[in-house]
C-alpha positions as a printed Julia matrix, in Angstrom:
118×3 Matrix{Float64}:
 169.26  29.77  144.85
 169.06  28.65  141.23
 167.65  30.65  138.34
 166.18  29.02  135.24
 165.72  31.26  132.23
 163.53  30.4   129.27
 161.62  31.92  126.39
 164.32  32.75  123.89
 164.05  31.88  120.23
 164.06  33.13  116.68
 161.73  35.98  115.76
 161.41  38.39  112.88
 162.11  42.05  113.34
 159.06  43.79  114.76
 157.96  40.69  116.61
 157.72  39.95  120.31
 159.1   37.49  122.82
 158.63  37.07  126.54
 161.51  35.76  128.6
 160.94  34.14  131.97
 163.27  33.47  134.86
 162.24  31.3   137.77
 164.07  31.31  141.07
 164.08  28.15  143.15
 165.39  27.34  146.57
 164.61  28.3   150.12
 163.89  31.89  149.17
 162.71  34.48  151.65
 162.42  37.27  149.13
 163.91  38.58  145.91
 164.7   42.28  146.17
 166.11  42.99  142.75
 165.64  41.38  139.37
 167.85  42.24  136.42
 168.11  41.18  132.82
 171.43  41.42  131.02
 172.38  40.55  127.48
 175.55  39.77  125.63
 175.73  40.07  121.87
 178.43  38.27  119.87
 181.75  40.05  120.24
 180.38  42.53  122.78
 180.46  42.92  126.52
 177.53  41.96  128.7
 175.22  44.9   129.29
 172.47  45.58  131.78
 169.15  45.83  129.98
 166.52  46.23  132.69
 166.2   46.32  136.46
 163.24  45.89  138.76
 163.84  46.81  142.36
 161.62  46.15  145.34
 158.69  48.52  145.3
 158.35  48.16  141.56
 160.89  50.74  140.48
 162.2   49.88  137.01
 165.02  51.15  134.84
 166.02  50.39  131.26
 168.86  51.12  128.91
 167.94  53.78  126.39
 167.92  51.4   123.42
 165.02  49.34  124.81
 162.92  52.02  126.5
 159.33  51.84  125.31
 159.85  48.38  123.84
 160.85  46.15  126.78
 159.06  45.68  130.09
 160.46  43.95  133.15
 157.99  42.53  135.64
 157.52  39.76  138.14
 154.73  37.47  139.22
 152.77  37.83  142.48
 155.14  35.51  144.36
 158.14  37.55  143.39
 160.04  34.41  142.44
 159.5   34.64  138.67
 160.63  37.55  136.54
 159.68  38.36  133.0
 161.1   40.46  130.22
 158.46  41.33  127.65
 160.22  42.36  124.45
 158.19  44.06  121.74
 159.13  45.61  118.41
 162.31  43.57  118.38
 165.21  44.73  116.26
 168.18  42.88  114.81
 170.44  44.64  117.32
 168.52  42.97  120.16
 170.05  39.64  119.12
 171.98  38.35  122.11
 172.09  35.81  124.89
 169.9   37.13  127.69
 170.74  36.42  131.31
 168.64  36.96  134.38
 170.09  37.96  137.71
 168.45  38.14  141.12
 169.43  39.4   144.56
 167.6   38.79  147.8
 167.62  36.68  150.92
 167.48  32.92  151.25
 168.14  30.69  154.23
 168.73  33.82  156.36
 171.53  34.99  154.08
 171.74  37.35  151.13
 172.13  35.75  147.74
 172.96  36.78  144.22
 172.36  34.33  141.41
 172.54  34.12  137.63
 170.47  32.18  135.16
 172.07  30.12  132.42
 171.18  32.43  129.54
 168.64  32.14  126.77
 169.37  33.03  123.14
 167.26  35.6   121.34
 167.79  35.88  117.59
 166.03  38.62  115.64
 166.07  38.27  111.87
 165.86  41.4   109.78
């Protein structure tokens, strides 16, 4: 299963971006979607999770500003980012877990750069 992330770019503080991540392959279902980010000089951190059933979790720094969701097929995930701050600048990675070709899978997207100017 391959993941293709898109939607990053340059935005001013207070602005919004929506990241997308499309899963392709012989997918049966995606059970968990996650978005991570890695800022320059820092470790990768988990930003948001959407589990099957719609349960979502977020790190404290993005609560109320970011929303993780998926489309009706379950094969595309989104991260809506509002009220962006300079500290949100990072490369964002999507991650998915599920079943494909009768086997469990876990895949990563290639990363998309988000730059927030203050």
